[in-house]
LOTOR-677884 format. One record per residue (C-alpha): residue in one letter; x, y, z. Coordinates in nm, 4 decimals, m for minus. Example, Ala and Ser with C-alpha at 12.3 -4.5 7.8 and 13.67 -1.06 7.14 Angstrom:
# residues 2
(site "A"; (1.2300; m0.4500; 0.7800))
(site "S"; (1.3670; m0.1060; 0.7140))
# end
This chain:
# residues 45
(site "X"; (11.2520; 9.5369; 11.1595))
(site "X"; (11.3453; 9.9002; 11.2187))
(site "X"; (11.3453; 9.9772; 10.8485))
(site "X"; (10.9914; 9.8400; 10.8232))
(site "X"; (10.8704; 10.0714; 11.0995))
(site "X"; (11.0468; 10.3626; 10.9275))
(site "X"; (10.8953; 10.2789; 10.5890))
(site "X"; (10.5447; 10.2452; 10.7327))
(site "X"; (10.5812; 10.5732; 10.9207))
(site "X"; (10.6963; 10.7538; 10.6069))
(site "X"; (10.4136; 10.5994; 10.4042))
(site "X"; (10.1570; 10.7237; 10.6576))
(site "X"; (10.3078; 11.0730; 10.6529))
(site "X"; (10.2965; 11.0803; 10.2736))
(site "X"; (9.9372; 10.9552; 10.2702))
(site "X"; (9.8382; 11.2309; 10.5135))
(site "X"; (10.0082; 11.4952; 10.2990))
(site "X"; (9.8317; 11.3667; 9.9887))
(site "X"; (9.4964; 11.3778; 10.1668))
(site "X"; (9.5692; 11.7421; 10.2455))
(site "X"; (9.6168; 11.8021; 9.8742))
(site "X"; (9.9950; 11.8369; 9.8711))
(site "X"; (10.1376; 11.6960; 9.5499))
(site "X"; (10.4842; 11.8296; 9.6326))
(site "X"; (10.5788; 11.5052; 9.8040))
(site "X"; (10.5617; 11.2931; 9.4872))
(site "X"; (10.9412; 11.2826; 9.4714))
(site "X"; (10.9563; 11.1465; 9.8265))
(site "X"; (10.6948; 10.8860; 9.7376))
(site "X"; (10.9036; 10.7738; 9.4403))
(site "X"; (11.2117; 10.7589; 9.6627))
(site "X"; (11.0219; 10.5475; 9.9153))
(site "X"; (10.9097; 10.3070; 9.6423))
(site "X"; (11.2669; 10.2857; 9.5145))
(site "X"; (11.3931; 10.2162; 9.8679))
(site "X"; (11.1410; 9.9327; 9.9052))
(site "X"; (11.2367; 9.7865; 9.5673))
(site "X"; (11.6053; 9.7902; 9.6595))
(site "X"; (11.5269; 9.6216; 9.9926))
(site "X"; (11.3218; 9.3507; 9.8194))
(site "X"; (11.6009; 9.2861; 9.5692))
(site "X"; (11.8548; 9.2704; 9.8496))
(site "X"; (11.6575; 9.0147; 10.0502))
(site "X"; (11.5454; 8.8171; 9.7470))
(site "X"; (11.1760; 8.8371; 9.8407))
# end
C-alpha cells in the first residue's frame, strides 16, 4: 500500500512539473513507469 501512495505522489509531482513546462523530468517519468512495470510483473497483475 505504501508503494502505491509513493507512486501516486510522484506521479502528481511530475504532472505538476510538466504543467509548468519542465521537460527535464522525462527521465524520472520513465523511471516511474519502469518501477510500475516491475511491480506489475512481480505481483502477476
